[in-house]
C-alpha angles and dihedrals in degrees: 000000000000117000116230113220127194106230095179117123128214086254095056091049092050090051088059095057119091121242087251094054092046092052092045090051092046095051096036093138091054135063105252123190131190117219111200128178142153118238120209109200091170140359095273103035127079118186114190114204134176134184136185122229138180117223107277115246128233093253089054092050091046088054090050095051091048095052102032096088091056099041118004099183092042090051093050092048091052090047093050093047089051087060106032119106118240094248092058099042102087093046091048090052093050094047092049091055090058101034106030092176090065088082088069094047097046092037092054090053089052093048090051086063088060090055098268110142137158093208102086131125130229122187129176110229 
């Protein structure tokens, strides 16, 4: 009987993993999130983007709160770059150059992880 051998190498196995699986495996001790959205720079163009982030920490949030009143966009960018995983950093920088308002969209998603919401109710009793 002929013996079947597995000639695959670890590199071949890694190549088969998706980017998302690789990031999940690399940051297994951390909570990692994917933010995906479609940008519409004009009526005929759709630009899908996605980035991976670790959950922002309290020091990062405190820095954001401290600087947001002076420079909202700059504070959001700093907040985002504190949390973005290394594999998404260059793409995020490149996209922010072309689409500066992206900082607000992505930053608000990250803030929602910290408990920020615009869906709250207030009622006078």
